[in-house]
C-alpha positions as CSV (number, residue, x, y, z in Angstrom):
1,X,13.1,27.7,15.3
2,X,13.5,25.8,11.9
3,X,10.3,25.8,9.7
4,X,9.4,22.7,8.4
5,X,6.3,21.9,5.4
6,X,5.0,18.7,5.5
7,X,2.7,18.1,1.8
8,X,0.3,15.5,2.4
9,X,0.5,16.2,6.3
10,X,-2.7,15.4,7.1
11,X,-2.5,12.0,6.2
12,X,-1.5,8.9,7.6
13,X,2.1,9.5,8.1
14,X,2.6,13.0,7.6
15,X,0.0,13.5,10.5
16,X,1.7,11.6,12.9
17,X,5.6,13.0,12.2
18,X,4.1,16.9,12.0
19,X,2.8,15.6,16.0
20,X,6.3,14.5,17.3
21,X,7.9,17.5,15.2
22,X,5.5,20.0,17.0
23,X,6.6,18.2,20.2
24,X,10.3,18.5,19.7
25,X,9.6,22.3,19.2
26,X,9.7,23.0,15.5
27,X,7.3,25.2,13.7
28,X,5.1,22.9,11.4
29,X,3.0,23.5,8.3
30,X,0.6,21.3,6.7
31,X,-0.3,21.2,3.1
32,X,-3.1,18.9,2.1
33,X,-6.2,18.4,-0.1
34,X,-8.2,16.5,2.2
35,X,-8.9,13.7,-0.1
36,X,-12.0,11.9,0.4
37,X,-10.9,8.8,-0.7
38,X,-8.2,9.2,2.7
39,X,-10.7,11.2,4.9
40,X,-14.3,10.3,4.1
41,X,-17.0,12.4,2.3
42,X,-16.3,15.0,5.5
43,X,-12.4,15.5,5.4
44,X,-13.0,18.2,7.7
45,X,-14.6,16.2,10.9
46,X,-12.4,13.3,9.8
47,X,-10.7,11.7,12.8
48,X,-7.6,11.6,10.9
49,X,-7.6,15.4,9.8
50,X,-8.3,16.3,13.9
51,X,-5.7,14.5,15.3
52,X,-3.1,17.4,14.4
53,X,-1.7,19.2,16.9
54,X,-3.5,22.8,17.2
55,X,-0.1,24.4,16.9
56,X,0.2,23.0,13.2
57,X,-0.6,25.7,10.6
58,X,-2.8,23.8,8.1
59,X,-3.3,25.3,4.7
60,X,-5.7,23.1,2.7
61,X,-4.5,23.3,-1.2
62,X,-3.0,21.2,-3.9
63,X,0.4,20.2,-4.7
64,X,-0.3,20.5,-8.2
65,X,-1.8,24.3,-7.8
66,X,1.1,27.2,-8.1
67,X,-0.4,29.5,-5.2
68,X,-0.9,26.9,-2.9
69,X,2.6,26.1,-3.7
70,X,3.5,29.5,-2.7
71,X,1.7,29.9,-0.2
72,X,2.8,27.0,1.4
73,X,6.8,27.5,0.9
74,X,6.9,30.9,2.1
75,X,9.5,31.1,5.2
76,X,10.2,27.1,4.9
77,X,13.4,25.7,5.9
78,X,12.5,21.8,5.1
79,X,9.8,20.1,2.9
80,X,9.0,16.6,3.6
81,X,7.2,15.9,0.8
82,X,4.7,13.3,1.2
83,X,1.5,14.3,-0.9
84,X,1.0,11.5,-3.5
85,X,-2.1,9.5,-4.7
86,X,-1.3,6.1,-3.7
87,X,-2.5,2.4,-4.7
88,X,-0.9,0.0,-6.8
89,X,-4.0,-1.1,-8.4
90,X,-5.6,1.6,-8.7
91,X,-2.7,3.3,-10.4
92,X,-3.0,1.2,-13.5
93,X,-6.2,2.5,-14.9
94,X,-6.3,6.2,-13.2
95,X,-3.1,6.9,-14.7
96,X,-3.1,10.7,-15.4
97,X,-4.5,11.6,-11.9
98,X,-1.3,9.3,-10.6
99,X,1.2,11.2,-12.7
100,X,-0.3,14.5,-12.2
101,X,-0.1,14.6,-8.2
102,X,2.8,12.2,-7.8
103,X,5.1,13.4,-10.5
104,X,3.7,17.0,-11.8
105,X,3.0,17.9,-7.9
106,X,6.8,17.4,-7.7
107,X,8.2,19.6,-10.5
108,X,5.7,22.3,-9.8
109,X,7.6,22.8,-6.2
110,X,11.0,22.5,-7.5
111,X,10.2,24.6,-10.5
112,X,9.3,27.3,-7.9
113,X,12.0,26.7,-5.4
114,X,14.3,26.8,-8.2
115,X,13.3,29.9,-10.1
116,X,12.5,32.1,-6.7
117,X,14.5,33.1,-3.4
118,X,13.2,30.6,-0.8
119,X,14.6,29.7,2.5
120,X,14.3,25.7,1.9
121,X,17.5,23.9,2.8
122,X,16.5,20.2,2.5
123,X,13.9,18.4,1.1
124,X,12.9,15.0,2.2
125,X,10.6,12.7,0.1
126,X,9.1,9.8,0.2
127,X,9.8,7.6,-2.4
128,X,8.3,3.8,-1.9
129,X,9.8,0.1,-1.8
130,X,7.5,0.0,-5.2
131,X,10.0,1.2,-7.3
132,X,12.4,-2.3,-6.6
133,X,9.6,-3.9,-8.3
134,X,9.9,-7.7,-7.8
135,X,12.8,-7.2,-5.7
136,X,16.1,-8.8,-5.3
137,X,16.5,-12.5,-5.3
138,X,19.4,-15.2,-5.9
139,X,19.4,-17.5,-8.4
140,X,21.7,-21.3,-7.8
141,X,22.7,-20.4,-11.4
142,X,23.2,-16.7,-12.1
143,X,23.7,-15.4,-8.4
144,X,22.1,-11.8,-7.5
145,X,19.4,-11.5,-10.1
146,X,16.4,-8.7,-10.5
147,X,13.1,-10.3,-11.9
148,X,10.6,-8.9,-13.7
149,X,7.5,-8.3,-13.8
150,X,5.4,-11.8,-13.0
151,X,4.1,-13.4,-16.6
152,X,-0.2,-13.1,-16.6
153,X,-0.5,-16.3,-18.5
154,X,2.3,-18.5,-16.0
155,X,0.1,-17.2,-13.1
156,X,-3.2,-17.9,-14.5
157,X,-1.7,-21.6,-14.1
158,X,-1.2,-21.5,-10.4
159,X,2.7,-20.8,-10.4
160,X,3.1,-17.0,-8.5
161,X,6.9,-17.4,-7.5
162,X,9.5,-15.3,-9.3
163,X,11.6,-16.8,-12.3
164,X,15.4,-15.7,-12.7
165,X,14.9,-13.3,-15.9
166,X,18.2,-15.0,-17.2
167,X,17.8,-19.0,-16.9
168,X,14.0,-18.6,-15.7
169,X,15.2,-21.1,-13.0
170,X,14.1,-20.8,-9.4
171,X,14.9,-18.3,-7.3
172,X,15.1,-17.5,-3.6
173,X,13.8,-13.7,-2.2
174,X,16.7,-12.2,-0.3
175,X,16.3,-8.8,1.1
176,X,16.8,-5.6,-1.1
177,X,19.2,-3.2,-0.7
178,X,19.1,0.5,-1.9
179,X,21.5,-0.2,-4.5
180,X,19.1,-2.7,-6.1
181,X,17.4,-2.4,-9.7
182,X,14.9,-0.1,-10.0
183,X,12.3,-1.4,-12.2
184,X,8.6,-0.9,-10.8
185,X,5.7,-3.1,-12.3
186,X,2.9,-0.4,-11.5
187,X,2.7,2.9,-12.1
188,X,2.5,3.9,-8.8
189,X,6.0,2.7,-8.3
190,X,6.9,4.5,-11.7
191,X,6.0,7.6,-10.4
192,X,7.3,7.3,-7.0
193,X,10.8,6.6,-9.1
194,X,10.7,9.7,-10.7
195,X,9.5,11.9,-7.9
196,X,12.3,10.8,-6.1
197,X,15.1,10.8,-9.1
198,X,13.4,14.8,-9.8
199,X,14.2,15.8,-6.2
200,X,17.9,14.5,-5.8
201,X,18.7,16.0,-9.5
202,X,17.2,19.4,-8.9
203,X,18.5,19.6,-5.4
204,X,21.8,18.9,-6.5
205,X,21.6,21.8,-9.2
206,X,20.3,24.5,-6.9
207,X,22.5,23.5,-4.1
208,X,19.8,22.2,-1.2
209,X,20.0,18.8,0.4
210,X,18.3,15.7,-0.8
211,X,17.1,12.7,0.8
212,X,14.7,9.7,-0.2
213,X,13.0,7.2,2.1
214,X,11.9,4.2,0.7
215,X,8.7,3.3,2.8
216,X,7.9,-0.7,3.2
217,X,3.8,-1.0,4.1
218,X,3.2,1.5,6.9
219,X,0.4,0.3,9.6
220,X,-0.4,1.6,12.8
221,X,-3.6,3.2,14.8
222,X,-4.8,5.9,12.8
223,X,-4.5,5.2,9.2
224,X,-7.4,5.3,6.8
225,X,-10.1,2.4,7.3
226,X,-12.0,4.3,4.3
227,X,-9.7,3.5,1.5
228,X,-10.5,0.7,-0.3
229,X,-7.6,0.6,-2.8
230,X,-4.3,0.2,-0.7
231,X,-3.8,-1.2,2.8
232,X,-4.2,-4.7,3.2
233,X,-4.4,-4.6,7.3
234,X,-7.3,-1.9,6.8
235,X,-9.1,-3.5,4.1
236,X,-9.1,-6.7,5.8
237,X,-9.8,-5.3,9.5
238,X,-13.2,-3.5,7.7
239,X,-14.0,-6.9,6.0
240,X,-13.6,-8.9,9.0
241,X,-15.5,-6.5,11.4
242,X,-18.4,-7.1,8.6
243,X,-18.7,-10.5,9.5
244,X,-17.6,-10.7,5.7
245,X,-15.2,-13.6,4.3
246,X,-11.6,-12.5,3.3
247,X,-10.3,-13.7,-1.0
248,X,-6.9,-14.5,-0.5
249,X,-5.1,-13.5,-3.4
250,X,-2.6,-16.4,-5.3
251,X,-1.9,-18.7,-2.6
252,X,-1.7,-16.8,0.5
253,X,1.9,-17.0,0.6
254,X,3.1,-13.7,-1.3
255,X,4.5,-11.8,2.2
256,X,5.7,-8.0,2.8
257,X,7.6,-6.0,5.0
258,X,5.1,-4.2,7.9
259,X,6.5,-1.8,9.1
260,X,4.7,0.2,12.4
261,X,4.1,4.1,12.1
262,X,6.2,5.1,15.1
263,X,9.1,3.1,13.6
264,X,8.4,5.2,10.5
265,X,7.7,8.5,11.7
266,X,11.0,8.2,14.0
267,X,13.3,7.1,10.9
268,X,11.7,10.4,8.8
269,X,12.9,12.7,11.6
270,X,16.0,11.1,11.9
271,X,16.3,12.0,7.9
272,X,14.9,15.7,8.3
273,X,18.2,16.1,11.2
274,X,20.8,14.2,10.2
275,X,23.3,16.3,8.3
276,X,26.1,14.7,5.7
277,X,23.5,12.2,4.0
278,X,22.3,14.2,1.0
279,X,21.5,12.6,-1.8
280,X,20.7,9.2,-0.3
281,X,17.8,6.7,-0.3
282,X,17.2,5.0,2.3
283,X,14.6,1.9,3.3
284,X,12.6,2.1,6.0
285,X,10.9,-1.4,7.2
286,X,11.2,-4.1,9.4
287,X,13.7,-6.0,7.9
288,X,11.0,-9.1,8.3
289,X,8.5,-10.5,6.3
290,X,4.8,-11.4,6.7
291,X,2.8,-13.6,4.6
292,X,-0.8,-12.4,3.5
293,X,-2.3,-15.3,5.1
294,X,-0.8,-15.1,8.4
295,X,-1.9,-11.6,8.4
296,X,-5.8,-12.5,7.3
297,X,-5.3,-15.8,10.6
298,X,-3.9,-12.8,13.0
299,X,-6.8,-10.8,12.3
300,X,-9.7,-13.0,12.7
301,X,-7.8,-14.1,16.1
302,X,-7.2,-10.3,17.0
303,X,-10.9,-9.6,16.4
304,X,-12.4,-13.0,17.8
305,X,-13.9,-13.9,14.5
306,X,-13.4,-16.6,12.7
307,X,-14.4,-15.3,9.0
308,X,-13.3,-17.2,6.2
309,X,-10.4,-17.0,4.4
310,X,-10.5,-18.4,0.9
311,X,-7.8,-19.2,-1.1
312,X,-9.1,-17.9,-4.4
313,X,-5.8,-17.6,-6.9
314,X,-7.7,-14.4,-8.0
315,X,-4.2,-11.9,-8.6
316,X,-4.2,-8.0,-9.8
317,X,-1.5,-7.4,-12.7
318,X,1.4,-5.1,-10.9
319,X,1.1,-6.5,-7.6
320,X,4.8,-7.9,-6.3
321,X,5.1,-11.3,-5.0
322,X,7.3,-10.3,-1.8
323,X,9.4,-7.8,0.0
324,X,11.7,-7.7,2.3
325,X,14.1,-4.5,2.7
326,X,17.5,-4.3,3.9
327,X,17.5,-1.5,6.6
328,X,21.4,-2.2,7.5
329,X,21.5,1.5,5.6
330,X,19.3,3.2,7.5
331,X,20.8,1.5,11.0
332,X,24.1,3.0,10.0
333,X,23.5,6.7,9.1
334,X,20.0,7.2,10.6
335,X,20.8,5.4,13.5
336,X,17.3,4.1,12.7
337,X,16.7,0.6,14.7
338,X,12.9,-0.7,14.6
339,X,10.8,-0.8,18.2
340,X,7.9,-2.2,17.1
341,X,8.0,-6.1,15.5
342,X,5.0,-7.5,13.6
343,X,2.5,-9.4,17.1
344,X,3.5,-6.3,19.0
345,X,2.7,-3.6,16.4
346,X,-0.9,-5.7,15.3
347,X,-2.1,-6.0,18.4
348,X,-1.9,-2.1,19.2
349,X,-3.7,-1.3,15.7
350,X,-6.3,-3.8,16.3
351,X,-7.0,-2.1,19.7
352,X,-7.3,1.1,18.0
353,X,-9.7,-0.5,15.1
354,X,-11.8,-1.5,17.9
355,X,-12.6,2.2,19.1
356,X,-13.8,3.0,15.6
357,X,-16.7,2.9,13.9
358,X,-17.7,-0.3,11.7
359,X,-17.2,1.3,8.2
360,X,-18.9,-0.6,5.2
361,X,-16.4,-2.4,3.0
362,X,-16.4,-0.8,-0.4
363,X,-13.2,-3.2,-1.4
364,X,-15.4,-5.1,-3.6
365,X,-16.5,-2.4,-5.9
366,X,-13.0,-1.4,-5.8
367,X,-12.0,-5.1,-7.0
368,X,-14.7,-5.1,-9.5
369,X,-13.1,-1.8,-11.0
370,X,-10.3,-3.7,-11.7
371,X,-12.0,-6.6,-13.3
372,X,-13.7,-4.4,-15.9
373,X,-10.5,-2.2,-16.8
374,X,-9.0,-6.2,-17.2
375,X,-6.7,-5.8,-14.1
376,X,-7.9,-8.4,-11.9
377,X,-7.3,-12.4,-12.6
């Protein structure tokens, strides 16, 4: 039997993957700190934590603590490294915490494996689409280009579109491939970039396999409804269920590649099981964009509400304009085929949300934090 350790395995993605792996006959161990930001003030009693299969061996611990790492890595054949602080906006002012967990925790795991005899043969790490920054575009004059972070002064005048970094003209979004330029626009994205590079470089040097997965915007039943810093579907759902209007940032036309949790779990397990892919990175997404306004309108409809949707022109420093993943490499090497289009997945998500207790939204407090830090305009 293959033993698999999932760091951050009590989280949204980790718990789904853990349960599927158990059903496939793997012995699964989870190392998770049970962050209150994700699991609430009583983490051991959270619905997300309680969804873990009873057969999962659970270790409450921190990837930045060597004793916890030693205990968790013992006897493992594969590590799925998901433990990370998440949230683009929050990362811009909680820099030390994001770096300590995302980079420091990864370094500690690799350091232990490099200096001790273990059974680990493969590490699969969750990167993020955030490593691409603004992603890939086509310029009529300069062909394929990778726009830099958008200019704050330009956005303050209501122009939110990316510009060609060479001629400064208009550009057209195209799907981002794995060989695209890596230039994150947030601290979170930067930490995920380093995390992935650490895994690939260190694993190659010590002779174990490495794979990184660049998840797009993952959603579905079970995701945290308590975290006000990340997860637009959860944030908007909580606002709508509380009868509160939604502040639509920028012009509402910014888009994301939403990928359903079952598809993400499937791709992740394929990365664990597939041979001959060491050193490779894979986009895991739907390959289709959905605008923020479309998200808000769809959620209003699904919940039978009509809360006001106000396009404010506000924006957060570090956010990107658009996001579409090219998933052809995952289709080829992992035989990954997304089975959940957005209209199908969002109905399933909303049906689940309706069964949950209505949480008090802390979103306005999170935005106030960003305003005070000068990171929201």
